[in-house]
The first five atom37 places (N, CA, C, CB, O) and aatype in JSON, in Angstrom:
{
  "aatype": [12, 11, 13, 19, 15, 10, 11, 15, 16, 14, 9, 9, 12, 11, 19, 13, 2, 10, 19, 13, 19, 13, 9, 13, 9, 19, 13, 0, 0, 10, 5, 18, 2, 3, 14, 3, 14, 18, 9, 17, 19, 14, 9, 18, 10, 18, 15, 0, 0, 10, 4, 18, 10, 0, 0, 5, 11, 11, 13, 18, 14, 11, 0, 18, 10, 19, 7, 19, 9, 19, 18, 7, 10, 18, 0, 0, 18, 10, 13, 13, 3, 11, 16, 7, 19, 9, 3, 17, 9, 16, 6, 8, 2, 8, 6, 15, 12, 19, 5, 16, 12, 11, 0, 6, 11, 14, 17, 9, 6, 6, 15, 1, 6, 13, 13, 7, 10, 19, 9, 10, 9, 19, 19, 9, 0, 9, 2, 17, 0, 18, 12, 11, 1, 10, 6, 11, 11],
  "atom_mask": [
    [1, 1, 1, 1, 1],
    [1, 1, 1, 1, 1],
    [1, 1, 1, 1, 1],
    [1, 1, 1, 1, 1],
    [1, 1, 1, 1, 1],
    [1, 1, 1, 1, 1],
    [1, 1, 1, 1, 1],
    [1, 1, 1, 1, 1],
    [1, 1, 1, 1, 1],
    [1, 1, 1, 1, 1],
    [1, 1, 1, 1, 1],
    [1, 1, 1, 1, 1],
    [1, 1, 1, 1, 1],
    [1, 1, 1, 1, 1],
    [1, 1, 1, 1, 1],
    [1, 1, 1, 1, 1],
    [1, 1, 1, 1, 1],
    [1, 1, 1, 1, 1],
    [1, 1, 1, 1, 1],
    [1, 1, 1, 1, 1],
    [1, 1, 1, 1, 1],
    [1, 1, 1, 1, 1],
    [1, 1, 1, 1, 1],
    [1, 1, 1, 1, 1],
    [1, 1, 1, 1, 1],
    [1, 1, 1, 1, 1],
    [1, 1, 1, 1, 1],
    [1, 1, 1, 1, 1],
    [1, 1, 1, 1, 1],
    [1, 1, 1, 1, 1],
    [1, 1, 1, 1, 1],
    [1, 1, 1, 1, 1],
    [1, 1, 1, 1, 1],
    [1, 1, 1, 1, 1],
    [1, 1, 1, 1, 1],
    [1, 1, 1, 1, 1],
    [1, 1, 1, 1, 1],
    [1, 1, 1, 1, 1],
    [1, 1, 1, 1, 1],
    [1, 1, 1, 1, 1],
    [1, 1, 1, 1, 1],
    [1, 1, 1, 1, 1],
    [1, 1, 1, 1, 1],
    [1, 1, 1, 1, 1],
    [1, 1, 1, 1, 1],
    [1, 1, 1, 1, 1],
    [1, 1, 1, 1, 1],
    [1, 1, 1, 1, 1],
    [1, 1, 1, 1, 1],
    [1, 1, 1, 1, 1],
    [1, 1, 1, 1, 1],
    [1, 1, 1, 1, 1],
    [1, 1, 1, 1, 1],
    [1, 1, 1, 1, 1],
    [1, 1, 1, 1, 1],
    [1, 1, 1, 1, 1],
    [1, 1, 1, 1, 1],
    [1, 1, 1, 1, 1],
    [1, 1, 1, 1, 1],
    [1, 1, 1, 1, 1],
    [1, 1, 1, 1, 1],
    [1, 1, 1, 1, 1],
    [1, 1, 1, 1, 1],
    [1, 1, 1, 1, 1],
    [1, 1, 1, 1, 1],
    [1, 1, 1, 1, 1],
    [1, 1, 1, 0, 1],
    [1, 1, 1, 1, 1],
    [1, 1, 1, 1, 1],
    [1, 1, 1, 1, 1],
    [1, 1, 1, 1, 1],
    [1, 1, 1, 0, 1],
    [1, 1, 1, 1, 1],
    [1, 1, 1, 1, 1],
    [1, 1, 1, 1, 1],
    [1, 1, 1, 1, 1],
    [1, 1, 1, 1, 1],
    [1, 1, 1, 1, 1],
    [1, 1, 1, 1, 1],
    [1, 1, 1, 1, 1],
    [1, 1, 1, 1, 1],
    [1, 1, 1, 1, 1],
    [1, 1, 1, 1, 1],
    [1, 1, 1, 0, 1],
    [1, 1, 1, 1, 1],
    [1, 1, 1, 1, 1],
    [1, 1, 1, 1, 1],
    [1, 1, 1, 1, 1],
    [1, 1, 1, 1, 1],
    [1, 1, 1, 1, 1],
    [1, 1, 1, 1, 1],
    [1, 1, 1, 1, 1],
    [1, 1, 1, 1, 1],
    [1, 1, 1, 1, 1],
    [1, 1, 1, 1, 1],
    [1, 1, 1, 1, 1],
    [1, 1, 1, 1, 1],
    [1, 1, 1, 1, 1],
    [1, 1, 1, 1, 1],
    [1, 1, 1, 1, 1],
    [1, 1, 1, 1, 1],
    [1, 1, 1, 1, 1],
    [1, 1, 1, 1, 1],
    [1, 1, 1, 1, 1],
    [1, 1, 1, 1, 1],
    [1, 1, 1, 1, 1],
    [1, 1, 1, 1, 1],
    [1, 1, 1, 1, 1],
    [1, 1, 1, 1, 1],
    [1, 1, 1, 1, 1],
    [1, 1, 1, 1, 1],
    [1, 1, 1, 1, 1],
    [1, 1, 1, 1, 1],
    [1, 1, 1, 1, 1],
    [1, 1, 1, 1, 1],
    [1, 1, 1, 0, 1],
    [1, 1, 1, 1, 1],
    [1, 1, 1, 1, 1],
    [1, 1, 1, 1, 1],
    [1, 1, 1, 1, 1],
    [1, 1, 1, 1, 1],
    [1, 1, 1, 1, 1],
    [1, 1, 1, 1, 1],
    [1, 1, 1, 1, 1],
    [1, 1, 1, 1, 1],
    [1, 1, 1, 1, 1],
    [1, 1, 1, 1, 1],
    [1, 1, 1, 1, 1],
    [1, 1, 1, 1, 1],
    [1, 1, 1, 1, 1],
    [1, 1, 1, 1, 1],
    [1, 1, 1, 1, 1],
    [1, 1, 1, 1, 1],
    [1, 1, 1, 1, 1],
    [1, 1, 1, 1, 1],
    [1, 1, 1, 1, 1],
    [1, 1, 1, 1, 1]
  ],
  "atom_positions": [
    [[-7.53, -10.2, 18.2], [-8.45, -9.33, 16.65], [-9.53, -10.05, 16.1], [-7.46, -9.13, 15.14], [-9.35, -11.16, 15.59]],
    [[-10.59, -9.53, 16.17], [-12.06, -9.94, 15.97], [-11.83, -10.76, 13.85], [-13.44, -7.88, 16.24], [-11.59, -9.9, 13.0]],
    [[-11.92, -11.92, 13.46], [-12.01, -12.02, 12.02], [-12.93, -12.48, 11.05], [-11.24, -12.57, 11.76], [-13.26, -13.61, 11.4]],
    [[-13.39, -12.23, 10.23], [-14.24, -12.22, 9.36], [-13.86, -13.44, 8.01], [-14.31, -10.69, 9.0], [-13.46, -13.11, 6.89]],
    [[-14.09, -14.74, 8.42], [-14.23, -15.91, 7.59], [-15.5, -16.18, 6.67], [-14.12, -16.97, 8.47], [-16.69, -16.25, 7.0]],
    [[-14.97, -16.29, 5.56], [-15.38, -17.36, 4.41], [-15.36, -17.95, 3.87], [-15.56, -17.52, 3.89], [-14.36, -18.05, 3.15]],
    [[-16.44, -18.83, 3.72], [-16.68, -20.19, 2.84], [-15.99, -19.99, 1.69], [-18.2, -20.55, 2.45], [-15.05, -20.73, 1.98]],
    [[-15.8, -19.69, 0.94], [-15.37, -19.28, -0.42], [-15.0, -18.49, -1.12], [-15.78, -19.35, -0.93], [-15.93, -17.69, -0.99]],
    [[-14.41, -18.1, -1.72], [-13.88, -16.82, -2.18], [-13.25, -17.04, -3.96], [-12.54, -16.37, -0.93], [-12.28, -17.73, -4.29]],
    [[-14.06, -16.31, -4.78], [-13.72, -16.66, -6.05], [-12.11, -16.89, -6.37], [-14.3, -15.61, -6.88], [-11.2, -16.65, -5.57]],
    [[-12.0, -17.3, -7.44], [-10.36, -17.39, -7.78], [-9.73, -16.42, -8.04], [-9.97, -18.09, -8.78], [-8.52, -16.33, -7.8]],
    [[-10.62, -15.22, -8.77], [-9.52, -13.99, -9.0], [-9.37, -13.59, -7.79], [-9.91, -12.71, -9.93], [-8.62, -12.6, -7.81]],
    [[-9.69, -13.86, -6.74], [-9.79, -12.6, -5.44], [-8.49, -13.18, -4.87], [-11.4, -12.58, -4.09], [-7.8, -12.42, -4.19]],
    [[-8.03, -14.67, -5.11], [-7.04, -15.49, -4.53], [-6.08, -15.03, -5.42], [-7.26, -17.04, -4.44], [-4.89, -14.88, -5.16]],
    [[-6.57, -14.83, -6.35], [-4.9, -14.61, -7.32], [-4.4, -13.34, -7.03], [-4.99, -14.61, -9.2], [-3.26, -12.92, -6.83]],
    [[-5.66, -12.73, -7.07], [-5.07, -11.12, -6.62], [-5.03, -10.99, -5.36], [-5.9, -9.85, -7.07], [-5.6, -9.97, -5.0]],
    [[-4.75, -11.39, -4.82], [-4.49, -11.5, -3.08], [-2.51, -11.46, -2.91], [-5.36, -13.57, -2.31], [-1.6, -10.77, -2.46]],
    [[-2.87, -13.06, -3.82], [-1.38, -13.78, -4.3], [-0.45, -12.89, -4.74], [-1.46, -14.8, -5.5], [0.55, -12.69, -4.05]],
    [[-0.63, -12.3, -5.83], [-0.44, -11.29, -6.65], [0.28, -10.24, -5.31], [-2.03, -10.78, -7.53], [1.44, -10.13, -4.9]],
    [[-0.78, -9.72, -4.98], [-0.13, -9.07, -4.07], [0.82, -9.18, -2.69], [-0.84, -8.62, -3.89], [1.66, -8.38, -2.26]],
    [[0.4, -10.38, -2.19], [1.83, -10.87, -1.51], [2.87, -11.1, -1.82], [1.91, -11.71, -1.05], [3.68, -11.17, -0.9]],
    [[3.39, -11.32, -3.24], [4.48, -11.8, -4.11], [4.58, -10.04, -3.85], [4.24, -12.8, -5.9], [5.14, -9.61, -2.84]],
    [[4.07, -9.26, -4.72], [4.89, -7.5, -5.03], [4.83, -6.92, -4.04], [4.28, -6.35, -6.09], [5.66, -6.01, -4.05]],
    [[4.12, -6.97, -2.95], [4.87, -6.38, -1.77], [5.64, -6.84, -0.94], [4.27, -5.98, -1.09], [6.21, -6.04, -0.19]],
    [[5.84, -7.95, -0.85], [6.93, -8.41, -0.16], [8.73, -8.31, -0.86], [6.43, -9.89, 0.07], [9.83, -8.26, -0.31]],
    [[8.25, -8.31, -2.34], [9.4, -7.22, -3.53], [9.81, -6.47, -3.03], [8.99, -6.38, -4.7], [10.92, -6.61, -2.53]],
    [[8.89, -4.96, -2.89], [8.68, -4.35, -2.55], [9.7, -3.69, -1.09], [7.63, -4.73, -2.7], [10.65, -2.93, -0.91]],
    [[8.65, -4.66, -0.18], [9.51, -4.41, 1.15], [11.67, -4.92, 1.07], [8.45, -5.7, 2.53], [12.69, -4.61, 1.69]],
    [[11.52, -5.25, 0.64], [12.8, -6.47, 0.27], [14.06, -5.63, -0.39], [12.19, -7.83, -1.11], [15.27, -5.71, -0.19]],
    [[13.0, -4.5, -1.57], [13.97, -3.62, -2.04], [13.94, -2.23, -1.76], [14.01, -3.72, -3.26], [14.34, -1.24, -2.37]],
    [[13.19, -2.44, -0.37], [14.14, -0.71, 1.13], [14.96, -1.1, 1.59], [13.42, 0.01, 2.78], [15.38, -0.74, 2.68]],
    [[15.59, -2.23, 0.66], [17.09, -1.75, 1.87], [18.03, -0.58, 1.79], [18.27, -2.84, 1.85], [18.9, -0.17, 2.56]],
    [[17.6, -0.19, 0.65], [18.92, 0.64, 0.65], [18.46, 1.68, 0.67], [19.91, 0.56, -0.38], [19.08, 2.65, 0.23]],
    [[17.28, 1.75, 1.17], [15.6, 3.48, 1.36], [16.32, 3.86, 2.24], [13.43, 3.33, 2.1], [17.11, 3.06, 2.74]],
    [[16.26, 5.06, 2.64], [17.01, 5.82, 4.01], [15.75, 5.72, 4.89], [17.64, 7.7, 3.79], [15.96, 6.69, 5.62]],
    [[14.45, 5.14, 5.36], [13.89, 5.05, 6.09], [13.44, 3.23, 5.9], [13.03, 6.24, 6.02], [12.24, 2.99, 5.73]],
    [[14.05, 2.49, 5.93], [13.45, 1.25, 5.53], [12.93, 0.59, 6.94], [14.55, 0.3, 4.68], [12.17, -0.36, 7.09]],
    [[13.55, 1.37, 7.89], [12.31, 1.08, 9.65], [11.23, 1.47, 8.91], [12.47, 2.35, 11.52], [10.48, 0.5, 9.03]],
    [[10.7, 2.22, 8.26], [9.88, 2.98, 7.96], [8.82, 1.92, 7.32], [10.45, 4.1, 7.17], [7.93, 1.26, 7.85]],
    [[9.49, 2.05, 5.28], [9.14, 0.99, 4.85], [8.62, -0.49, 5.15], [9.77, 0.99, 4.48], [7.53, -1.0, 4.92]],
    [[9.73, -0.99, 5.71], [9.55, -2.56, 5.0], [8.03, -2.73, 6.39], [11.61, -4.15, 5.22], [6.93, -2.95, 5.87]],
    [[8.03, -2.62, 7.91], [6.72, -2.97, 8.23], [5.68, -2.4, 7.43], [6.48, -2.65, 9.49], [4.66, -2.66, 8.06]],
    [[5.3, -1.69, 6.24], [4.32, -0.99, 5.66], [4.53, -1.91, 4.75], [4.33, 0.49, 5.39], [3.47, -2.53, 4.67]],
    [[5.59, -2.54, 3.73], [4.67, -3.22, 2.57], [4.13, -4.47, 3.63], [5.7, -3.86, 0.87], [2.93, -4.73, 3.72]],
    [[4.98, -5.06, 4.28], [4.67, -6.2, 5.55], [3.38, -6.77, 6.07], [5.11, -5.68, 6.73], [2.83, -7.86, 6.15]],
    [[3.15, -5.48, 6.38], [1.79, -5.18, 7.16], [0.46, -5.33, 5.89], [1.89, -3.31, 7.94], [-0.72, -5.52, 6.16]],
    [[0.94, -5.22, 4.72], [-0.08, -5.47, 3.77], [0.03, -6.51, 2.58], [-0.32, -4.28, 3.24], [-0.73, -6.67, 1.62]],
    [[1.04, -7.08, 2.87], [1.77, -8.65, 2.35], [0.85, -9.41, 3.45], [3.92, -8.93, 2.62], [0.27, -10.37, 2.96]],
    [[0.52, -9.16, 5.12], [0.6, -10.22, 5.33], [-1.57, -9.87, 5.3], [1.83, -10.74, 6.79], [-2.43, -10.7, 5.6]],
    [[-1.75, -8.65, 4.9], [-3.58, -8.59, 4.84], [-3.77, -9.25, 3.77], [-4.45, -7.07, 4.67], [-4.82, -9.88, 3.8]],
    [[-3.04, -9.37, 2.63], [-3.32, -9.94, 1.18], [-3.33, -11.53, 1.54], [-2.01, -9.47, -0.1], [-4.15, -12.3, 1.04]],
    [[-2.42, -11.89, 2.37], [-2.04, -13.28, 2.11], [-3.2, -13.75, 3.49], [-0.02, -13.68, 2.27], [-3.53, -14.93, 3.53]],
    [[-3.59, -13.05, 4.25], [-5.1, -13.98, 5.07], [-5.91, -13.77, 4.44], [-5.75, -13.68, 6.49], [-6.85, -14.49, 4.76]],
    [[-6.28, -12.75, 3.16], [-7.44, -12.29, 2.87], [-7.61, -13.71, 1.89], [-7.49, -10.63, 2.23], [-8.64, -14.37, 1.96]],
    [[-6.08, -14.23, 0.64], [-6.1, -15.12, 0.12], [-6.65, -16.19, 1.32], [-4.87, -15.22, -0.54], [-7.31, -17.01, 0.68]],
    [[-6.67, -16.41, 2.12], [-6.62, -17.83, 3.38], [-8.65, -17.31, 3.43], [-5.08, -17.43, 5.73], [-9.26, -17.68, 4.43]],
    [[-9.22, -16.73, 2.62], [-10.58, -16.56, 3.07], [-10.59, -16.11, 4.93], [-11.41, -18.18, 2.67], [-11.35, -16.54, 5.8]],
    [[-9.5, -15.16, 5.05], [-9.95, -14.75, 6.91], [-9.45, -13.06, 6.19], [-8.47, -15.77, 8.93], [-8.33, -12.89, 5.72]],
    [[-10.13, -12.37, 6.21], [-10.66, -10.56, 6.75], [-10.35, -10.4, 8.26], [-12.66, -10.18, 6.62], [-10.59, -11.31, 9.06]],
    [[-9.75, -9.11, 8.66], [-9.24, -8.27, 9.9], [-10.15, -7.34, 9.19], [-7.43, -7.83, 10.27], [-9.87, -6.97, 8.05]],
    [[-11.21, -6.96, 9.78], [-12.15, -5.14, 8.9], [-11.43, -3.96, 9.94], [-14.79, -4.93, 9.25], [-11.51, -2.87, 9.37]],
    [[-10.58, -3.79, 11.6], [-9.98, -3.69, 11.92], [-8.6, -3.45, 11.17], [-10.3, -4.28, 12.5], [-8.2, -2.31, 10.96]],
    [[-8.41, -3.76, 11.06], [-7.35, -3.99, 10.46], [-6.6, -3.29, 8.96], [-7.6, -5.16, 10.4], [-5.46, -2.86, 8.78]],
    [[-7.7, -3.38, 8.08], [-8.0, -2.85, 6.89], [-8.52, -1.52, 7.09], [-8.88, -3.65, 6.17], [-8.22, -0.6, 6.34]],
    [[-9.43, -1.36, 8.29], [-9.2, 0.28, 9.13], [-8.04, 0.84, 9.12], [-9.42, 0.34, 10.65], [-7.85, 1.92, 8.56]],
    [[-7.11, 0.17, 9.75], [-5.95, 0.99, 10.64], [-5.24, 1.32, 9.26], [-4.85, -0.02, 12.0], [-4.98, 2.45, 8.86]],
    [[-5.02, 0.3, 8.7], [-4.14, 0.49, 7.3], [-4.74, 1.59, 6.66], [0.0, 0.0, 0.0], [-4.05, 2.59, 6.79]],
    [[-5.94, 1.8, 5.91], [-6.36, 2.56, 4.98], [-6.41, 4.07, 6.09], [-7.89, 1.88, 4.21], [-6.43, 5.12, 5.45]],
    [[-6.42, 4.22, 7.61], [-5.98, 5.7, 8.27], [-4.72, 5.75, 8.06], [-6.2, 5.98, 9.82], [-4.3, 6.65, 7.34]],
    [[-3.8, 4.77, 8.65], [-2.2, 5.42, 8.65], [-1.74, 5.4, 7.39], [-1.05, 4.62, 9.53], [-0.69, 6.03, 7.51]],
    [[-1.84, 5.08, 6.17], [-1.78, 5.03, 5.11], [-2.23, 6.27, 4.45], [-2.29, 4.05, 4.84], [-1.73, 6.61, 3.38]],
    [[-3.06, 6.9, 4.98], [-4.04, 7.4, 4.41], [-3.48, 9.58, 4.9], [0.0, 0.0, 0.0], [-3.28, 10.66, 4.35]],
    [[-3.51, 9.05, 5.98], [-2.63, 10.31, 6.88], [-1.17, 11.13, 6.33], [-2.09, 9.53, 8.34], [-0.86, 12.29, 6.05]],
    [[-0.35, 9.48, 6.38], [0.92, 9.64, 5.35], [0.8, 9.98, 4.37], [1.61, 8.75, 5.05], [1.26, 11.11, 4.27]],
    [[0.33, 9.56, 3.34], [-0.15, 9.9, 2.57], [0.02, 11.58, 1.96], [-1.15, 9.44, 2.96], [0.63, 12.16, 1.06]],
    [[-0.9, 11.88, 3.06], [-1.53, 13.41, 2.8], [-0.23, 14.44, 3.52], [-3.38, 13.65, 3.78], [-0.25, 15.68, 3.53]],
    [[0.53, 13.82, 3.92], [1.66, 14.38, 4.95], [2.84, 14.45, 3.47], [2.19, 12.96, 6.68], [3.85, 15.15, 3.42]],
    [[2.37, 13.56, 2.43], [3.22, 13.31, 1.61], [3.02, 14.32, 0.25], [3.12, 11.85, 1.4], [3.88, 14.78, -0.51]],
    [[1.82, 14.45, 0.25], [0.92, 15.68, -0.76], [1.94, 16.93, -0.52], [-1.07, 16.18, -0.08], [2.94, 17.3, -1.15]],
    [[1.25, 17.47, 0.75], [1.39, 18.57, 1.03], [2.86, 19.05, 1.64], [0.35, 18.74, 1.76], [3.27, 20.2, 1.8]],
    [[3.5, 17.84, 1.93], [4.62, 18.1, 2.49], [5.86, 19.12, 1.35], [5.09, 16.54, 2.93], [6.0, 19.09, 0.12]],
    [[6.54, 19.91, 2.34], [7.06, 21.41, 0.72], [7.83, 20.49, 0.07], [8.38, 23.3, 1.11], [7.52, 20.76, -1.09]],
    [[9.22, 18.88, -0.07], [9.23, 18.76, -0.92], [8.61, 17.16, -1.64], [10.31, 19.25, -0.95], [9.24, 16.21, -2.09]],
    [[7.03, 17.42, -1.47], [6.33, 16.34, -1.86], [5.67, 16.48, -3.6], [0.0, 0.0, 0.0], [6.22, 16.87, -4.63]],
    [[4.3, 15.97, -3.34], [4.11, 16.0, -4.65], [3.75, 16.92, -4.87], [3.5, 15.26, -5.19], [4.17, 17.17, -6.0]],
    [[3.01, 17.95, -4.42], [2.71, 19.36, -4.94], [3.65, 20.17, -5.37], [2.12, 20.08, -4.09], [3.37, 21.06, -6.18]],
    [[5.25, 19.97, -4.77], [6.23, 20.79, -5.26], [6.64, 19.67, -6.46], [7.46, 21.29, -4.07], [7.36, 20.22, -7.29]],
    [[6.4, 18.46, -6.73], [7.15, 17.93, -7.79], [6.25, 18.59, -9.01], [7.28, 16.17, -7.74], [6.7, 18.94, -10.1]],
    [[5.1, 18.66, -8.66], [3.81, 19.03, -9.84], [4.19, 20.33, -10.22], [2.05, 19.08, -9.25], [4.64, 20.5, -11.36]],
    [[4.08, 21.28, -9.43], [4.19, 22.76, -10.0], [5.41, 23.47, -10.14], [3.48, 23.6, -9.25], [5.66, 24.33, -10.98]],
    [[6.42, 22.87, -8.89], [7.86, 23.31, -9.19], [8.96, 23.11, -10.25], [8.39, 22.96, -8.34], [9.64, 23.8, -11.01]],
    [[8.72, 21.23, -9.76], [9.38, 20.71, -10.95], [8.81, 19.71, -11.98], [10.45, 20.15, -10.51], [9.19, 18.56, -12.22]],
    [[7.67, 20.51, -12.6], [6.71, 20.44, -14.13], [6.41, 18.64, -13.49], [7.95, 20.75, -16.34], [5.42, 18.36, -14.17]],
    [[6.53, 18.14, -13.14], [6.82, 16.58, -12.63], [6.82, 15.72, -13.31], [6.12, 16.04, -11.82], [6.12, 14.91, -13.93]],
    [[8.77, 16.36, -12.85], [9.89, 15.54, -13.66], [9.9, 13.93, -13.8], [11.21, 15.87, -13.0], [9.1, 13.36, -13.05]],
    [[10.41, 13.4, -14.35], [9.99, 11.77, -14.46], [10.31, 10.91, -12.93], [11.1, 10.95, -15.86], [11.23, 11.31, -12.22]],
    [[9.52, 9.77, -12.54], [9.89, 9.65, -11.28], [11.07, 8.25, -11.89], [8.4, 9.33, -10.01], [11.51, 7.41, -11.11]],
    [[11.33, 8.26, -12.98], [11.61, 6.57, -13.23], [13.21, 7.13, -13.79], [10.27, 5.44, -14.74], [13.92, 6.19, -14.18]],
    [[13.65, 8.07, -13.86], [14.69, 8.51, -14.39], [15.96, 7.21, -13.96], [14.89, 10.13, -13.8], [16.42, 6.47, -14.82]],
    [[16.28, 7.16, -12.82], [16.85, 6.66, -12.05], [16.26, 6.12, -10.87], [17.6, 7.33, -11.9], [15.25, 6.64, -10.39]],
    [[17.15, 4.47, -10.03], [16.17, 3.86, -9.05], [17.1, 4.64, -8.01], [15.93, 1.96, -8.93], [17.08, 3.97, -6.98]],
    [[17.67, 5.44, -7.89], [18.33, 6.14, -7.27], [17.54, 7.91, -6.82], [19.58, 6.05, -8.18], [17.82, 8.97, -7.38]],
    [[16.66, 7.73, -5.81], [16.06, 9.02, -6.01], [16.87, 10.15, -5.22], [14.55, 8.97, -5.55], [16.84, 9.97, -4.01]],
    [[17.46, 11.08, -5.56], [18.35, 12.21, -5.11], [17.78, 13.1, -4.8], [19.19, 12.68, -5.86], [18.17, 13.91, -3.95]],
    [[16.29, 13.17, -5.71], [15.76, 14.59, -5.11], [14.95, 14.52, -4.29], [15.2, 15.47, -5.89], [13.96, 14.05, -4.85]],
    [[14.73, 14.73, -3.16], [13.82, 15.07, -2.55], [12.43, 14.72, -3.21], [14.08, 16.29, -2.31], [11.99, 13.62, -2.89]],
    [[11.58, 15.53, -4.15], [10.41, 15.44, -4.49], [10.35, 14.35, -5.15], [9.95, 16.41, -5.06], [9.19, 14.02, -5.37]],
    [[11.25, 13.55, -5.61], [11.3, 12.34, -6.2], [10.48, 11.39, -5.39], [12.66, 11.92, -6.36], [9.4, 10.81, -5.44]],
    [[11.64, 11.5, -4.55], [11.53, 10.24, -3.32], [10.12, 10.62, -2.36], [13.2, 10.25, -2.09], [9.69, 9.7, -1.67]],
    [[9.72, 11.36, -2.33], [8.51, 11.58, -1.59], [7.04, 11.53, -2.46], [8.71, 12.97, -0.93], [5.89, 11.62, -2.01]],
    [[7.47, 11.38, -3.75], [6.25, 11.0, -4.51], [6.22, 10.01, -4.61], [5.98, 11.37, -5.57], [5.32, 9.36, -4.07]],
    [[7.3, 9.37, -5.43], [6.83, 7.98, -5.55], [6.38, 6.94, -4.34], [7.87, 7.4, -6.19], [5.6, 6.02, -4.57]],
    [[7.0, 7.2, -2.89], [6.46, 7.21, -1.38], [5.23, 7.27, -1.45], [6.89, 8.29, -0.48], [4.63, 6.24, -1.16]],
    [[4.38, 8.54, -1.86], [3.34, 8.65, -2.46], [2.51, 7.88, -3.23], [3.51, 9.31, -2.91], [1.49, 7.48, -2.65]],
    [[2.58, 7.72, -3.8], [2.52, 6.77, -5.31], [2.28, 5.22, -4.36], [4.5, 6.83, -6.62], [1.12, 4.82, -4.33]],
    [[3.46, 4.27, -3.53], [3.37, 3.59, -3.21], [1.71, 4.15, -2.12], [0.0, 0.0, 0.0], [0.57, 3.78, -2.42]],
    [[1.93, 4.76, -1.31], [0.93, 4.2, -0.51], [-0.32, 4.26, -1.16], [0.86, 4.8, 0.74], [-0.97, 3.24, -0.96]],
    [[-1.07, 5.35, -2.08], [-2.03, 4.7, -2.96], [-2.09, 3.28, -3.49], [-2.01, 5.36, -3.95], [-3.14, 2.97, -4.04]],
    [[-1.36, 2.57, -3.42], [-1.19, 1.58, -4.09], [-1.7, 0.6, -3.19], [0.08, 1.45, -4.57], [-2.68, -0.04, -3.58]],
    [[-1.13, 0.28, -1.79], [-1.43, -0.11, -0.89], [-2.86, -0.04, -0.62], [-0.73, 0.31, -0.19], [-3.58, -1.02, -0.49]],
    [[-3.36, 1.6, -0.51], [-4.62, 2.16, 0.05], [-5.63, 1.19, -0.69], [-4.87, 3.88, -0.27], [-6.49, 0.56, -0.07]],
    [[-5.42, 1.07, -2.5], [-6.29, 0.19, -2.88], [-6.52, -0.62, -2.55], [-6.31, -0.1, -3.56], [-7.6, -0.95, -2.05]],
    [[-5.4, -1.39, -2.76], [-5.82, -3.0, -2.56], [-6.61, -3.36, -1.54], [-4.73, -3.88, -2.35], [-7.59, -4.1, -1.53]],
    [[-5.95, -2.61, -0.48], [-6.52, -2.46, 0.97], [-8.05, -2.97, 0.59], [-6.41, -0.69, 1.71], [-8.67, -4.02, 0.42]],
    [[-8.3, -1.31, 0.57], [-9.77, -1.03, 0.3], [-10.5, -2.06, -0.9], [-9.86, 0.6, -0.2], [-11.69, -2.31, -1.07]],
    [[-9.57, -2.44, -1.5], [-10.81, -3.97, -2.58], [-10.97, -4.69, -1.78], [-10.27, -5.12, -4.01], [-12.13, -4.75, -1.36]],
    [[-10.07, -5.5, -1.23], [-10.39, -6.74, 0.02], [-11.45, -6.2, 0.69], [-9.12, -7.09, 1.23], [-12.58, -6.67, 0.56]],
    [[-11.12, -4.83, 1.7], [-12.41, -4.4, 3.11], [-13.43, -4.96, 2.01], [-12.79, -2.17, 3.82], [-13.89, -6.1, 1.99]],
    [[-13.75, -3.69, 0.86], [-15.33, -3.89, 0.41], [-15.67, -5.11, -0.53], [-15.84, -2.55, -0.42], [-16.79, -5.14, -1.04]],
    [[-14.66, -6.21, -0.82], [-14.83, -7.15, -1.49], [-16.04, -8.24, 0.19], [-12.92, -7.72, -2.22], [-17.23, -8.5, 0.04]],
    [[-15.54, -8.47, 1.01], [-15.5, -8.76, 2.39], [-16.61, -8.1, 2.95], [-14.27, -8.38, 3.05], [-17.42, -8.59, 3.73]],
    [[-16.58, -7.0, 2.52], [-18.06, -6.24, 3.17], [-19.79, -6.75, 2.22], [-17.73, -4.05, 2.86], [-20.98, -6.76, 2.54]],
    [[-19.03, -7.08, 1.05], [-19.71, -7.07, 0.14], [-20.92, -8.89, 0.42], [-18.49, -6.82, -1.24], [-22.08, -9.28, 0.54]],
    [[-19.58, -9.34, 0.36], [-19.95, -10.98, 1.34], [-20.57, -11.06, 2.1], [-19.15, -11.67, 2.06], [-21.39, -11.97, 2.04]],
    [[-20.57, -9.92, 3.6], [-20.9, -10.23, 4.66], [-22.3, -9.8, 4.37], [-20.12, -9.72, 5.76], [-23.2, -10.54, 4.76]],
    [[-22.63, -8.53, 3.64], [-24.58, -8.86, 2.99], [-24.99, -9.85, 2.8], [-25.12, -8.46, 1.69], [-26.15, -10.01, 3.16]],
    [[-24.23, -11.1, 2.09], [-24.61, -11.89, 1.34], [-25.72, -13.24, 2.64], [-23.05, -12.37, 0.43], [-26.28, -14.22, 2.16]]
  ]
}
């Protein structure tokens, strides 16, 4: 897979990416008690790998695109699912998602997963936009 290697990366982007490497690895590790860790561990580790590579000044444009598309489609599914975000907002009066770590209610679990995907998409999009900006220089 073709990658873009940049000669310099500001320290803020390096720190940004290293922080998210740590966060995404912790999130992946916390999935051990999730009902579907086989989905979520790879999702978080994929993003951790992209952040690690970005911290090393290596950017893979197609990998960012794949991540954003897959995560975006999955987020859309979780948003519109019958026990998803819309259900959480309309039927359950956006009940607190942080009452307990064990999500016994499906609308809480799917809403948390949705917002996790939003975080992943934003981080990948920031790296992609940064890479594109530097390519133009």
